N, C-alpha and C positions, 0 to 999 in steps of 0.2 A: 504494500500500500504506500510505501514511502515515495515511490515514483509516480503515484497517481495513475497506475495502469489498470486498476480494478474497476470493472463495470458490472453492475447487477441489473440486467435487463429482463424483460418478460421471458425470453427464451431460456435464460438460466433458471428462473423460477419454475418454468415448465419442466425442465430437466430434474429439478429437485422433487417436484410432485411425482414424476415418473419413477425416480429412485425410491421414494417412500412406498409407492405402490408395488414396486418390484420386491422390496423387503417384505412387505405384508404378504404378497403372493408366495414368496419362497418359504416364509414361516408356515403358512397354511399348507403348502405342499409337503413339507417335512413332517408336520403334525399329522396330516392325513395318512402318511406312510408309516407313522410310528417311529420316525427317525429324528424327531425334533432335537433331542440332546446330542445326537451324533453329528448333527449339522452345525454344532457350535462354532468351529473354526470359520466356516463360510459365513455364518450369521454375524460373527464378530467383525469380519471384514466389511460386510454390507452395512452393519450398524455404524462402524467407524466412518465409512464414506458418507453415510447419511448425517451423522453427527457433525462432521466437518462442514458439510454444505448447509446444514441447518444453522450453524453458527454464522456463516456468511450471510444467510438470509436475514438473521436477526440484526446484523450490523449494516445492512445494505444501505441505510440512509447516509452512511459515511462514504459511500462509493460515488464515483462520478457517474452521471448519466452518460449514455452513449454519445450524446451531442457534446457534452462538456469534455469527455475524453478525446473526441476527435478534434475539437478546438485546441485543447492542450497540446495534442500531438503536432498540429500545424504550427503552433507558436514555437514549440521546442525545436522542430525541424528548421524553422526559419532562423532561430537563434544560433543553431549549430553551423549554418552556412557562412562562409567567409566571402561575402559578395563584394566587399570593398577592400582590395589589397592596399597595404600600407606603402604606397610609393608617393612621397611628397612631390616629386617632379611630374607626375602624371596629372595632366590637366583634366582628363576625362576618366576618372577611375571606374566609372560604370561600364565603359566599353571594354570589350575583350581585346587583348593583344593578339596579333597573329602568332601562331606557334613558330618557335624558332627551330 
């Protein structure tokens, strides 16, 4: 988050809902097969993924919107470009010099 590259949009929320449904479906499948406790390693992994994503959902208000993230990217790209070379004798620094 320090670089402001996190975005929580509707697509990510939809993926979280799908992840929770998958977890519920898998628990039900294992329970129906009488294998609920044997599926513990798989369930722990799925619950860990869900827990992590639920945390991100809870703090989503601190994330950039997709529009803000794109604007921030444009500004950062422009700041990184050295469009004006430091040549005090060049009267037109915005013009490109012919390649030598």
